[in-house]
DOFI-442334 format. One record per atom (N, C-alpha, C): residue in one letter; residue number from 1; atom name; x, y negated, z negated; chain. Coordinates in pm, whole numbers, plus 50000, padded with zeros to 5 digits. Example, Ala and Ser with C-alpha at 12.3 -4.5 7.8 and 13.67 -1.06 7.14 Angstrom:
2
a:1:N:51319:50569:49220:A
a:1:CA:51230:50450:49220:A
a:1:C:51320:50330:49220:A
s:2:N:51285:50225:49292:A
s:2:CA:51367:50106:49286:A
s:2:C:51290:49997:49213:A
This chain:
260
m:1:N:11448:29643:85689:A
m:1:CA:11359:29687:85575:A
m:1:C:11215:29642:85610:A
l:2:N:11122:29722:85561:A
l:2:CA:10983:29689:85591:A
l:2:C:10938:29561:85537:A
h:3:N:10990:29518:85423:A
h:3:CA:10934:29394:85358:A
h:3:C:10980:29273:85442:A
q:4:N:11083:29291:85527:A
q:4:CA:11128:29181:85610:A
q:4:C:11039:29153:85728:A
i:5:N:10951:29250:85755:A
i:5:CA:10862:29239:85871:A
i:5:C:10756:29130:85843:A
f:6:N:10717:29122:85717:A
f:6:CA:10600:29034:85682:A
f:6:C:10646:28894:85643:A
d:7:N:10598:28795:85717:A
d:7:CA:10630:28656:85683:A
d:7:C:10540:28606:85571:A
k:8:N:10566:28487:85525:A
k:8:CA:10489:28432:85410:A
k:8:C:10342:28421:85440:A
k:9:N:10314:28379:85564:A
k:9:CA:10171:28363:85602:A
k:9:C:10099:28493:85592:A
k:10:N:10164:28599:85641:A
k:10:CA:10092:28730:85638:A
k:10:C:10082:28781:85499:A
k:11:N:10175:28750:85411:A
k:11:CA:10167:28796:85276:A
k:11:C:10045:28731:85207:A
n:12:N:10029:28598:85236:A
n:12:CA:09916:28528:85176:A
n:12:C:09786:28586:85226:A
r:13:N:09782:28615:85357:A
r:13:CA:09664:28670:85417:A
r:13:C:09637:28806:85363:A
k:14:N:09739:28885:85338:A
k:14:CA:09725:29016:85278:A
k:14:C:09663:29013:85143:A
d:15:N:09711:28919:85061:A
d:15:CA:09654:28908:84920:A
d:15:C:09511:28865:84923:A
e:16:N:09471:28777:85019:A
e:16:CA:09332:28733:85022:A
e:16:C:09244:28847:85070:A
n:17:N:09286:28913:85178:A
n:17:CA:09197:29015:85238:A
n:17:C:09176:29135:85153:A
f:18:N:09280:29170:85077:A
f:18:CA:09268:29294:85004:A
f:18:C:09210:29276:84869:A
q:19:N:09144:29158:84844:A
q:19:CA:09056:29149:84734:A
q:19:C:08935:29237:84752:A
l:20:N:08908:29281:84877:A
l:20:CA:08799:29373:84909:A
l:20:C:08815:29495:84841:A
f:21:N:08931:29536:84794:A
f:21:CA:08948:29665:84735:A
f:21:C:08889:29673:84596:A
g:22:N:08854:29560:84538:A
g:22:CA:08775:29562:84409:A
g:22:C:08853:29626:84294:A
n:23:N:08787:29719:84236:A
n:23:CA:08841:29783:84119:A
n:23:C:08980:29842:84139:A
q:24:N:09073:29804:84065:A
q:24:CA:09211:29850:84073:A
q:24:C:09246:29950:83967:A
l:25:N:09331:30038:83996:A
l:25:CA:09378:30138:83896:A
l:25:C:09435:30069:83779:A
t:26:N:09388:30096:83659:A
t:26:CA:09433:30021:83538:A
t:26:C:09577:30054:83502:A
a:27:N:09625:30179:83529:A
a:27:CA:09757:30209:83496:A
a:27:C:09844:30194:83615:A
n:28:N:09962:30130:83599:A
n:28:CA:10048:30121:83710:A
n:28:C:10140:30244:83720:A
s:29:N:10219:30243:83826:A
s:29:CA:10298:30369:83848:A
s:29:C:10393:30404:83735:A
s:30:N:10450:30301:83671:A
s:30:CA:10537:30331:83566:A
s:30:C:10470:30387:83441:A
a:31:N:10338:30369:83433:A
a:31:CA:10265:30417:83315:A
a:31:C:10210:30558:83332:A
l:32:N:10234:30620:83449:A
l:32:CA:10180:30754:83473:A
l:32:C:10281:30854:83419:A
a:33:N:10254:30898:83300:A
a:33:CA:10349:30984:83224:A
a:33:C:10350:31126:83277:A
d:34:N:10467:31191:83264:A
d:34:CA:10473:31332:83301:A
d:34:C:10396:31411:83196:A
e:35:N:10336:31521:83240:A
e:35:CA:10261:31616:83160:A
e:35:C:10128:31560:83113:A
a:36:N:10106:31430:83127:A
a:36:CA:09976:31379:83089:A
a:36:C:09868:31412:83191:A
c:37:N:09743:31413:83154:A
c:37:CA:09632:31443:83245:A
c:37:C:09556:31316:83275:A
y:38:N:09506:31301:83394:A
y:38:CA:09440:31186:83443:A
y:38:C:09310:31226:83515:A
r:39:N:09212:31139:83493:A
r:39:CA:09086:31151:83567:A
r:39:C:09032:31003:83594:A
n:40:N:08996:30979:83720:A
n:40:CA:08950:30847:83754:A
n:40:C:09050:30738:83719:A
g:41:N:09183:30776:83732:A
g:41:CA:09283:30677:83708:A
g:41:C:09317:30650:83556:A
q:42:N:09247:30721:83469:A
q:42:CA:09266:30700:83324:A
q:42:C:09323:30828:83263:A
e:43:N:09410:30809:83167:A
e:43:CA:09468:30927:83095:A
e:43:C:09357:30990:83011:A
v:44:N:09344:31126:83015:A
v:44:CA:09241:31196:82941:A
v:44:C:09305:31312:82867:A
d:45:N:09225:31376:82784:A
d:45:CA:09266:31494:82711:A
d:45:C:09290:31611:82804:A
c:46:N:09400:31675:82790:A
c:46:CA:09434:31790:82872:A
c:46:C:09365:31921:82832:A
t:47:N:09300:31923:82714:A
t:47:CA:09239:32046:82663:A
t:47:C:09107:32067:82737:A
v:48:N:09103:32143:82838:A
v:48:CA:08985:32172:82915:A
v:48:C:08959:32318:82912:A
d:49:N:08838:32358:82863:A
d:49:CA:08797:32497:82858:A
d:49:C:08757:32533:83002:A
d:50:N:08838:32616:83073:A
d:50:CA:08815:32645:83214:A
d:50:C:08686:32720:83232:A
t:51:N:08637:32789:83128:A
t:51:CA:08514:32865:83142:A
t:51:C:08391:32775:83149:A
d:52:N:08413:32644:83109:A
d:52:CA:08304:32550:83117:A
d:52:C:08294:32482:83254:A
i:53:N:08388:32513:83343:A
i:53:CA:08384:32443:83471:A
i:53:C:08329:32540:83577:A
s:54:N:08216:32509:83620:A
s:54:CA:08144:32595:83720:A
s:54:C:08199:32575:83859:A
p:55:N:08200:32672:83946:A
p:55:CA:08232:32652:84086:A
p:55:C:08145:32543:84153:A
r:56:N:08031:32525:84099:A
r:56:CA:07944:32415:84156:A
r:56:C:07966:32292:84073:A
f:57:N:07995:32179:84141:A
f:57:CA:08031:32055:84064:A
f:57:C:07913:32011:83978:A
g:58:N:07790:32036:84020:A
g:58:CA:07679:31984:83946:A
g:58:C:07668:32030:83800:A
s:59:N:07719:32150:83772:A
s:59:CA:07718:32203:83642:A
s:59:C:07856:32196:83570:A
s:60:N:07944:32118:83627:A
s:60:CA:08076:32108:83574:A
s:60:C:08073:32033:83433:A
k:61:N:08173:32064:83362:A
k:61:CA:08189:31997:83226:A
k:61:C:08196:31852:83245:A
f:62:N:08242:31802:83360:A
f:62:CA:08255:31657:83384:A
f:62:C:08146:31596:83464:A
a:63:N:08046:31677:83494:A
a:63:CA:07938:31631:83579:A
a:63:C:07863:31507:83527:A
n:64:N:07852:31497:83393:A
n:64:CA:07786:31385:83336:A
n:64:C:07867:31263:83329:A
q:65:N:07996:31275:83375:A
q:65:CA:08085:31161:83375:A
q:65:C:08110:31108:83515:A
i:66:N:08033:31150:83615:A
i:66:CA:08041:31097:83743:A
i:66:C:08017:30949:83742:A
v:67:N:08099:30869:83802:A
v:67:CA:08086:30723:83798:A
v:67:C:08035:30680:83932:A
t:68:N:08010:30545:83940:A
t:68:CA:07958:30488:84065:A
t:68:C:08068:30497:84175:A
e:69:N:08021:30483:84298:A
e:69:CA:08115:30494:84410:A
e:69:C:08216:30384:84403:A
e:70:N:08174:30264:84363:A
e:70:CA:08263:30149:84355:A
e:70:C:08373:30175:84255:A
d:71:N:08336:30231:84136:A
d:71:CA:08433:30256:84035:A
d:71:C:08530:30371:84069:A
r:72:N:08474:30477:84128:A
r:72:CA:08558:30591:84158:A
r:72:C:08651:30563:84276:A
r:73:N:08588:30529:84388:A
r:73:CA:08663:30505:84509:A
r:73:C:08778:30601:84526:A
y:74:N:08901:30547:84516:A
y:74:CA:09016:30637:84537:A
y:74:C:09115:30625:84421:A
a:75:N:09068:30614:84298:A
a:75:CA:09151:30588:84185:A
a:75:C:09254:30708:84167:A
d:76:N:09209:30832:84178:A
d:76:CA:09299:30942:84158:A
d:76:C:09394:30963:84278:A
l:77:N:09334:30948:84396:A
l:77:CA:09421:30954:84515:A
l:77:C:09538:30855:84505:A
k:78:N:09506:30735:84469:A
k:78:CA:09607:30632:84452:A
k:78:C:09704:30671:84342:A
a:79:N:09655:30716:84228:A
a:79:CA:09738:30749:84118:A
a:79:C:09835:30862:84153:A
i:80:N:09790:30964:84219:A
i:80:CA:09880:31075:84266:A
i:80:C:09990:31022:84356:A
a:81:N:09947:30932:84449:A
a:81:CA:10048:30874:84540:A
a:81:C:10148:30789:84460:A
q:82:N:10101:30710:84367:A
q:82:CA:10193:30629:84290:A
q:82:C:10292:30721:84215:A
k:83:N:10246:30831:84161:A
k:83:CA:10331:30919:84084:A
k:83:C:10430:30984:84178:A
l:84:N:10392:31031:84295:A
l:84:CA:10484:31092:84387:A
l:84:C:10593:30996:84434:A
w:85:N:10545:30874:84465:A
w:85:CA:10646:30771:84512:A
w:85:C:10745:30745:84393:A
q:86:N:10693:30747:84270:A
q:86:CA:10776:30722:84154:A
q:86:C:10880:30828:84135:A
v:87:N:10839:30957:84138:A
v:87:CA:10936:31062:84111:A
v:87:C:11031:31086:84223:A
k:88:N:10996:31038:84350:A
k:88:CA:11086:31054:84464:A
k:88:C:11183:30929:84469:A
g:89:N:11165:30835:84380:A
g:89:CA:11251:30719:84379:A
g:89:C:11229:30627:84494:A
a:90:N:11114:30629:84556:A
a:90:CA:11081:30541:84664:A
a:90:C:11030:30410:84616:A
e:91:N:11017:30313:84706:A
e:91:CA:10959:30189:84665:A
e:91:C:10810:30219:84616:A
k:92:N:10756:30131:84539:A
k:92:CA:10625:30150:84483:A
k:92:C:10522:30172:84591:A
f:93:N:10433:30266:84568:A
f:93:CA:10325:30295:84666:A
f:93:C:10229:30175:84672:A
d:94:N:10208:30131:84794:A
d:94:CA:10116:30014:84818:A
d:94:C:10004:30064:84913:A
e:95:N:09885:30095:84853:A
e:95:CA:09779:30149:84930:A
e:95:C:09732:30055:85043:A
r:96:N:09760:29927:85028:A
r:96:CA:09712:29828:85125:A
r:96:C:09774:29856:85261:A
k:97:N:09886:29918:85263:A
k:97:CA:09944:29953:85393:A
k:97:C:09870:30061:85470:A
y:98:N:09812:30153:85401:A
y:98:CA:09756:30272:85461:A
y:98:C:09604:30281:85461:A
w:99:N:09535:30199:85375:A
w:99:CA:09390:30215:85363:A
w:99:C:09315:30138:85473:A
a:100:N:09381:30068:85558:A
a:100:CA:09311:29997:85666:A
a:100:C:09399:30002:85794:A
y:101:N:09414:30123:85845:A
y:101:CA:09519:30148:85945:A
y:101:C:09470:30250:86048:A
g:102:N:09493:30218:86172:A
g:102:CA:09466:30306:86283:A
g:102:C:09316:30337:86297:A
c:103:N:09290:30450:86351:A
c:103:CA:09149:30496:86380:A
c:103:C:09088:30575:86265:A
h:104:N:09175:30628:86177:A
h:104:CA:09120:30718:86070:A
h:104:C:09161:30678:85927:A
c:105:N:09268:30596:85917:A
c:105:CA:09307:30559:85778:A
c:105:C:09226:30431:85737:A
f:106:N:09096:30449:85723:A
f:106:CA:09016:30336:85693:A
f:106:C:08937:30365:85564:A
l:107:N:08999:30333:85449:A
l:107:CA:08935:30370:85323:A
l:107:C:08876:30244:85259:A
l:108:N:08788:30181:85335:A
l:108:CA:08714:30064:85287:A
l:108:C:08568:30093:85303:A
g:109:N:08483:30011:85238:A
g:109:CA:08339:30029:85252:A
g:109:C:08277:30123:85146:A
d:110:N:08154:30159:85173:A
d:110:CA:08078:30237:85074:A
d:110:C:08128:30383:85067:A
r:111:N:08180:30436:85174:A
r:111:CA:08222:30578:85180:A
r:111:C:08371:30585:85226:A
p:112:N:08463:30531:85147:A
p:112:CA:08601:30523:85192:A
p:112:C:08665:30659:85208:A
m:113:N:08622:30756:85125:A
m:113:CA:08687:30886:85132:A
m:113:C:08624:30979:85234:A
s:114:N:08496:30965:85253:A
s:114:CA:08424:31065:85328:A
s:114:C:08385:31019:85471:A
e:115:N:08384:30890:85493:A
e:115:CA:08345:30841:85628:A
e:115:C:08448:30875:85733:A
m:116:N:08404:30944:85838:A
m:116:CA:08494:30993:85938:A
m:116:C:08537:30884:86037:A
g:117:N:08663:30896:86088:A
g:117:CA:08706:30804:86187:A
g:117:C:08662:30856:86330:A
i:118:N:08703:30783:86433:A
i:118:CA:08664:30814:86565:A
i:118:C:08784:30803:86652:A
g:119:N:08796:30897:86754:A
g:119:CA:08895:30882:86855:A
g:119:C:09029:30952:86821:A
a:120:N:09122:30943:86913:A
a:120:CA:09250:31006:86896:A
a:120:C:09337:30919:86800:A
p:121:N:09407:30984:86705:A
p:121:CA:09494:30913:86616:A
p:121:C:09599:30833:86689:A
k:122:N:09646:30722:86637:A
k:122:CA:09742:30638:86699:A
k:122:C:09882:30683:86675:A
d:123:N:09909:30746:86564:A
d:123:CA:10046:30796:86531:A
d:123:C:10035:30904:86421:A
q:124:N:10151:30945:86366:A
q:124:CA:10155:31049:86273:A
q:124:C:10080:31011:86139:A
i:125:N:10088:30888:86099:A
i:125:CA:10016:30848:85977:A
i:125:C:09863:30861:86005:A
d:126:N:09819:30813:86116:A
d:126:CA:09681:30822:86152:A
d:126:C:09637:30972:86164:A
t:127:N:09726:31054:86217:A
t:127:CA:09696:31200:86227:A
t:127:C:09674:31261:86091:A
r:128:N:09757:31220:85989:A
r:128:CA:09744:31272:85856:A
r:128:C:09614:31223:85793:A
c:129:N:09571:31099:85823:A
c:129:CA:09448:31050:85775:A
c:129:C:09331:31124:85830:A
r:130:N:09338:31158:85957:A
r:130:CA:09230:31235:86020:A
r:130:C:09216:31376:85949:A
a:131:N:09331:31431:85926:A
a:131:CA:09334:31567:85863:A
a:131:C:09274:31551:85721:A
y:132:N:09300:31443:85653:A
y:132:CA:09243:31421:85523:A
y:132:C:09087:31406:85526:A
k:133:N:09045:31332:85625:A
k:133:CA:08895:31314:85638:A
k:133:C:08833:31449:85677:A
q:134:N:08901:31524:85760:A
q:134:CA:08851:31659:85795:A
q:134:C:08845:31753:85678:A
c:135:N:08950:31748:85592:A
c:135:CA:08950:31826:85469:A
c:135:C:08828:31793:85382:A
n:136:N:08798:31666:85364:A
n:136:CA:08683:31629:85289:A
n:136:C:08551:31672:85359:A
k:137:N:08553:31670:85492:A
k:137:CA:08437:31721:85559:A
k:137:C:08413:31868:85530:A
c:138:N:08519:31942:85525:A
c:138:CA:08506:32086:85493:A
c:138:C:08455:32113:85348:A
v:139:N:08501:32024:85262:A
v:139:CA:08457:32032:85120:A
v:139:C:08303:32008:85115:A
r:140:N:08255:31914:85191:A
r:140:CA:08110:31890:85192:A
r:140:C:08037:32009:85248:A
r:141:N:08096:32073:85346:A
r:141:CA:08029:32192:85406:A
r:141:C:08030:32305:85303:A
e:142:N:08131:32311:85217:A
e:142:CA:08137:32422:85117:A
e:142:C:08044:32398:84999:A
h:143:N:08031:32273:84958:A
h:143:CA:07966:32243:84833:A
h:143:C:07839:32153:84846:A
g:144:N:07816:32101:84964:A
g:144:CA:07701:32012:84981:A
g:144:C:07744:31868:84996:A
d:145:N:07648:31787:85047:A
d:145:CA:07681:31651:85086:A
d:145:C:07712:31560:84962:A
d:146:N:07668:31600:84842:A
d:146:CA:07699:31519:84726:A
d:146:C:07841:31541:84669:A
c:147:N:07909:31636:84722:A
c:147:CA:08047:31666:84678:A
c:147:C:08139:31577:84758:A
i:148:N:08153:31453:84717:A
i:148:CA:08237:31359:84784:A
i:148:C:08331:31286:84681:A
g:149:N:08444:31239:84732:A
g:149:CA:08536:31178:84643:A
g:149:C:08494:31051:84581:A
e:150:N:08392:30982:84640:A
e:150:CA:08345:30862:84587:A
e:150:C:08264:30884:84460:A
r:151:N:08219:31002:84438:A
r:151:CA:08129:31028:84325:A
r:151:C:08181:31127:84226:A
v:152:N:08257:31219:84266:A
v:152:CA:08301:31332:84181:A
v:152:C:08444:31315:84140:A
q:153:N:08466:31339:84013:A
q:153:CA:08601:31324:83958:A
q:153:C:08665:31461:83930:A
y:154:N:08797:31468:83946:A
y:154:CA:08871:31593:83907:A
y:154:C:08976:31547:83803:A
t:155:N:09037:31643:83741:A
t:155:CA:09141:31621:83640:A
t:155:C:09273:31676:83688:A
w:156:N:09375:31596:83685:A
w:156:CA:09503:31639:83736:A
w:156:C:09620:31596:83646:A
r:157:N:09735:31655:83672:A
r:157:CA:09854:31615:83598:A
r:157:C:09978:31647:83680:A
y:158:N:10085:31585:83643:A
y:158:CA:10221:31611:83706:A
y:158:C:10307:31674:83599:A
k:159:N:10367:31793:83636:A
k:159:CA:10456:31859:83547:A
k:159:C:10600:31841:83591:A
a:160:N:10679:31765:83516:A
a:160:CA:10813:31737:83553:A
a:160:C:10901:31867:83552:A
s:161:N:10865:31959:83467:A
s:161:CA:10946:32085:83462:A
s:161:C:10942:32167:83588:A
t:162:N:10832:32155:83660:A
t:162:CA:10819:32224:83791:A
t:162:C:10819:32132:83908:A
g:163:N:10811:32005:83879:A
g:163:CA:10804:31904:83991:A
g:163:C:10679:31922:84073:A
s:164:N:10569:31948:84011:A
s:164:CA:10449:31975:84091:A
s:164:C:10327:31914:84027:A
f:165:N:10222:31889:84112:A
f:165:CA:10097:31838:84072:A
f:165:C:10003:31960:84054:A
s:166:N:09910:31952:83967:A
s:166:CA:09809:32057:83950:A
s:166:C:09678:31997:83903:A
s:167:N:09574:32077:83924:A
s:167:CA:09435:32036:83878:A
s:167:C:09393:32127:83766:A
l:168:N:09322:32075:83671:A
l:168:CA:09269:32159:83564:A
l:168:C:09134:32219:83599:A
n:169:N:09082:32177:83709:A
n:169:CA:08949:32227:83752:A
n:169:C:08960:32365:83818:A
k:170:N:08854:32442:83798:A
k:170:CA:08853:32577:83842:A
k:170:C:08868:32587:83994:A
v:171:N:08945:32688:84036:A
v:171:CA:08967:32715:84180:A
v:171:C:08826:32753:84241:A
g:172:N:08795:32686:84351:A
g:172:CA:08675:32704:84416:A
g:172:C:08564:32605:84381:A
s:173:N:08591:32519:84282:A
s:173:CA:08494:32419:84243:A
s:173:C:08501:32298:84337:A
c:174:N:08399:32212:84332:A
c:174:CA:08402:32095:84411:A
c:174:C:08518:32005:84376:A
e:175:N:08536:31988:84240:A
e:175:CA:08643:31906:84193:A
e:175:C:08777:31951:84241:A
r:176:N:08801:32078:84231:A
r:176:CA:08933:32136:84270:A
r:176:C:08954:32122:84421:A
d:177:N:08856:32139:84500:A
d:177:CA:08871:32127:84641:A
d:177:C:08898:31982:84685:A
l:178:N:08835:31886:84610:A
l:178:CA:08867:31744:84639:A
l:178:C:09011:31713:84596:A
f:179:N:09054:31767:84486:A
f:179:CA:09193:31744:84446:A
f:179:C:09287:31802:84552:A
e:180:N:09266:31919:84603:A
e:180:CA:09357:31977:84702:A
e:180:C:09360:31891:84828:A
c:181:N:09248:31829:84867:A
c:181:CA:09253:31737:84979:A
c:181:C:09337:31615:84953:A
d:182:N:09319:31553:84833:A
d:182:CA:09397:31438:84798:A
d:182:C:09547:31473:84781:A
h:183:N:09575:31580:84716:A
h:183:CA:09713:31617:84691:A
h:183:C:09782:31643:84827:A
q:184:N:09725:31717:84916:A
q:184:CA:09790:31745:85046:A
q:184:C:09809:31619:85125:A
f:185:N:09714:31528:85124:A
f:185:CA:09719:31403:85196:A
f:185:C:09840:31322:85150:A
v:186:N:09856:31310:85012:A
v:186:CA:09968:31232:84960:A
v:186:C:10098:31292:84993:A
q:187:N:10112:31427:84984:A
q:187:CA:10233:31496:85023:A
q:187:C:10268:31468:85175:A
d:188:N:10171:31483:85259:A
d:188:CA:10185:31457:85402:A
d:188:C:10223:31314:85427:A
l:189:N:10156:31221:85367:A
l:189:CA:10181:31080:85386:A
l:189:C:10322:31042:85348:A
f:190:N:10371:31091:85237:A
f:190:CA:10504:31057:85193:A
f:190:C:10608:31099:85296:A
q:191:N:10589:31205:85360:A
q:191:CA:10690:31254:85458:A
q:191:C:10703:31162:85578:A
i:192:N:10602:31089:85615:A
i:192:CA:10605:31007:85734:A
i:192:C:10570:30863:85700:A
k:193:N:10580:30823:85578:A
k:193:CA:10548:30682:85535:A
k:193:C:10627:30576:85611:A
d:194:N:10749:30605:85650:A
d:194:CA:10830:30502:85716:A
d:194:C:10794:30481:85861:A
e:195:N:10696:30563:85916:A
e:195:CA:10649:30540:86052:A
e:195:C:10542:30435:86065:A
f:196:N:10521:30366:85951:A
f:196:CA:10417:30258:85949:A
f:196:C:10442:30157:86055:A
d:197:N:10338:30130:86136:A
d:197:CA:10348:30034:86251:A
d:197:C:10243:29924:86227:A
e:198:N:10293:29804:86200:A
e:198:CA:10203:29692:86168:A
e:198:C:10099:29664:86267:A
s:199:N:10129:29696:86393:A
s:199:CA:10035:29669:86501:A
s:199:C:09907:29742:86495:A
y:200:N:09901:29854:86412:A
y:200:CA:09781:29932:86391:A
y:200:C:09711:29896:86261:A
h:201:N:09752:29787:86206:A
h:201:CA:09685:29749:86075:A
h:201:C:09569:29652:86099:A
y:202:N:09461:29676:86025:A
y:202:CA:09339:29595:86045:A
y:202:C:09356:29453:86004:A
f:203:N:09438:29428:85902:A
f:203:CA:09458:29293:85852:A
f:203:C:09590:29225:85903:A
w:204:N:09694:29312:85916:A
w:204:CA:09825:29253:85940:A
w:204:C:09862:29254:86087:A
g:205:N:09791:29326:86166:A
g:205:CA:09822:29333:86312:A
g:205:C:09801:29202:86379:A
s:206:N:09872:29179:86489:A
s:206:CA:09859:29057:86569:A
s:206:C:09833:29094:86713:A
p:207:N:09702:29105:86755:A
p:207:CA:09584:29080:86679:A
p:207:C:09552:29191:86577:A
p:208:N:09463:29174:86490:A
p:208:CA:09427:29281:86397:A
p:208:C:09372:29402:86476:A
f:209:N:09409:29520:86429:A
f:209:CA:09366:29645:86495:A
f:209:C:09223:29683:86443:A
d:210:N:09127:29681:86529:A
d:210:CA:08987:29709:86492:A
d:210:C:08952:29845:86538:A
n:211:N:08933:29938:86453:A
n:211:CA:08900:30073:86486:A
n:211:C:08760:30090:86537:A
r:212:N:08678:29986:86531:A
r:212:CA:08543:29992:86582:A
r:212:C:08535:29961:86732:A
k:213:N:08644:29915:86790:A
k:213:CA:08649:29887:86933:A
k:213:C:08680:30015:87008:A
p:214:N:08588:30059:87097:A
p:214:CA:08613:30186:87172:A
p:214:C:08744:30188:87244:A
a:215:N:08793:30073:87288:A
a:215:CA:08919:30067:87366:A
a:215:C:09036:30101:87272:A
n:216:N:09025:30075:87143:A
n:216:CA:09135:30103:87055:A
n:216:C:09134:30247:87009:A
c:217:N:09020:30308:87002:A
c:217:CA:09009:30448:86952:A
c:217:C:08921:30528:87050:A
p:218:N:08968:30548:87167:A
p:218:CA:08887:30621:87271:A
p:218:C:08864:30767:87230:A
k:219:N:08745:30814:87258:A
k:219:CA:08717:30956:87235:A
k:219:C:08778:31041:87342:A
k:220:N:08821:31160:87305:A
k:220:CA:08876:31251:87407:A
k:220:C:08766:31312:87485:A
g:221:N:08789:31335:87612:A
g:221:CA:08692:31403:87699:A
g:221:C:08725:31550:87698:A
g:222:N:08670:31619:87802:A
g:222:CA:08700:31758:87817:A
g:222:C:08596:31850:87761:A
i:223:N:08614:31978:87765:A
i:223:CA:08523:32077:87717:A
i:223:C:08531:32085:87564:A
p:224:N:08410:32083:87500:A
p:224:CA:08413:32092:87351:A
p:224:C:08474:32221:87305:A
v:225:N:08546:32212:87193:A
v:225:CA:08615:32327:87138:A
v:225:C:08545:32367:87006:A
e:226:N:08527:32497:86986:A
e:226:CA:08466:32543:86859:A
e:226:C:08568:32526:86749:A
h:227:N:08527:32475:86635:A
h:227:CA:08610:32454:86517:A
h:227:C:08549:32524:86397:A
e:228:N:08637:32544:86299:A
e:228:CA:08586:32593:86167:A
e:228:C:08681:32547:86060:A
c:229:N:08633:32554:85940:A
c:229:CA:08715:32519:85819:A
c:229:C:08793:32637:85775:A
c:230:N:08917:32614:85733:A
c:230:CA:09004:32722:85688:A
c:230:C:09077:32673:85565:A
g:231:N:09083:32754:85461:A
g:231:CA:09154:32713:85338:A
g:231:C:09063:32720:85217:A
g:232:N:09075:32619:85129:A
g:232:CA:08999:32625:85008:A
g:232:C:09071:32703:84903:A
g:233:N:09011:32715:84787:A
g:233:CA:09080:32783:84675:A
g:233:C:09190:32698:84622:A
d:234:N:09317:32745:84631:A
d:234:CA:09428:32662:84584:A
d:234:C:09502:32595:84704:A
k:235:N:09429:32588:84815:A
k:235:CA:09482:32520:84940:A
k:235:C:09389:32411:84986:A
a:236:N:09440:32312:85051:A
a:236:CA:09354:32216:85117:A
a:236:C:09286:32278:85239:A
f:237:N:09163:32240:85260:A
f:237:CA:09092:32285:85383:A
f:237:C:09160:32222:85506:A
k:238:N:09157:32297:85613:A
k:238:CA:09197:32247:85747:A
k:238:C:09082:32271:85845:A
w:239:N:09064:32180:85937:A
w:239:CA:08962:32185:86042:A
w:239:C:09038:32230:86168:A
i:240:N:09019:32359:86209:A
i:240:CA:09102:32414:86314:A
i:240:C:09021:32443:86439:A
g:241:N:09086:32422:86555:A
g:241:CA:09026:32455:86682:A
g:241:C:09051:32604:86711:A
l:242:N:08945:32678:86733:A
l:242:CA:08962:32826:86746:A
l:242:C:09015:32865:86883:A
n:243:N:09029:32768:86976:A
n:243:CA:09096:32795:87100:A
n:243:C:09248:32821:87086:A
k:244:N:09300:32769:86978:A
k:244:CA:09446:32780:86957:A
k:244:C:09487:32842:86826:A
f:245:N:09397:32838:86724:A
f:245:CA:09436:32881:86594:A
f:245:C:09334:32978:86532:A
q:246:N:09379:33056:86435:A
q:246:CA:09290:33148:86361:A
q:246:C:09306:33123:86209:A
c:247:N:09203:33153:86138:A
c:247:CA:09203:33144:85993:A
c:247:C:09226:33280:85936:A
c:248:N:09339:33300:85870:A
c:248:CA:09372:33431:85811:A
c:248:C:09296:33453:85683:A
p:249:N:09284:33579:85639:A
p:249:CA:09209:33611:85513:A
p:249:C:09254:33541:85392:A
d:250:N:09386:33502:85389:A
d:250:CA:09444:33432:85267:A
d:250:C:09421:33283:85278:A
g:251:N:09349:33231:85383:A
g:251:CA:09326:33093:85398:A
g:251:C:09439:33016:85472:A
t:252:N:09537:33085:85521:A
t:252:CA:09643:33015:85596:A
t:252:C:09598:33010:85742:A
v:253:N:09662:32915:85816:A
v:253:CA:09626:32894:85956:A
v:253:C:09748:32943:86042:A
k:254:N:09720:33021:86145:A
k:254:CA:09827:33069:86233:A
k:254:C:09778:33058:86377:A
p:255:N:09870:33039:86472:A
p:255:CA:09832:33041:86611:A
p:255:C:09773:33175:86648:A
n:256:N:09686:33164:86751:A
n:256:CA:09615:33292:86791:A
n:256:C:09707:33398:86843:A
i:257:N:09822:33361:86889:A
i:257:CA:09917:33460:86947:A
i:257:C:09990:33539:86839:A
l:258:N:09978:33498:86716:A
l:258:CA:10049:33566:86608:A
l:258:C:09948:33644:86521:A
d:259:N:09998:33744:86454:A
d:259:CA:09919:33825:86357:A
d:259:C:09912:33757:86226:A
c:260:N:09802:33771:86157:A
c:260:CA:09788:33718:86019:A
c:260:C:09871:33807:85924:A
């Protein structure tokens, strides 16, 4: 079992180091009710007039409720993960395992959601984190540099009747696109959560894995490949290499050798 990996010394070090995470989600996983709506980790009124939500986040109904980066951070990303782990009957979601991991799973600092990683991913978890950061990069390209998860809130809920997560924000809005990135990342992460390798952890590794060291996260060489963003709407954006993939009109990604 994973918990047997960590000795008492590492657990103490874990608790001390992760005080850096600051503001914690006020609701724990057991308090995330089905059918309830959440924003910034807090339960909110589900009655949203969709006509009041502009495709541009700046004129959104919730624009005047944008909070500071420190307060926003990853509250909804964490809450969605907590809820998914809960409904799947898994052990409680612990963001400390994944928020300081590999070359791309580094959700610390002033821009935890939007700061890009460097180098080739170390494993499948790191690969999913890179895809998440790329999704957010595409959202910024679509809506502007101020459309970042550290500052903009979306509203979401989990419906037990369908077993699905959804956003109340309008398709094509900054808020909705940020939700789609978070939602896809959580779904992807759950599928490979057990591949966690302590040696790639910034705090728990022996020695700690430092993604700032070029030797740990070397950049790939070779000829640069043209990329573009694909997706959006009711799908998470993907950053695709056009040497191998194509973006179909419906926002899906397919290999170049196949027809859309």
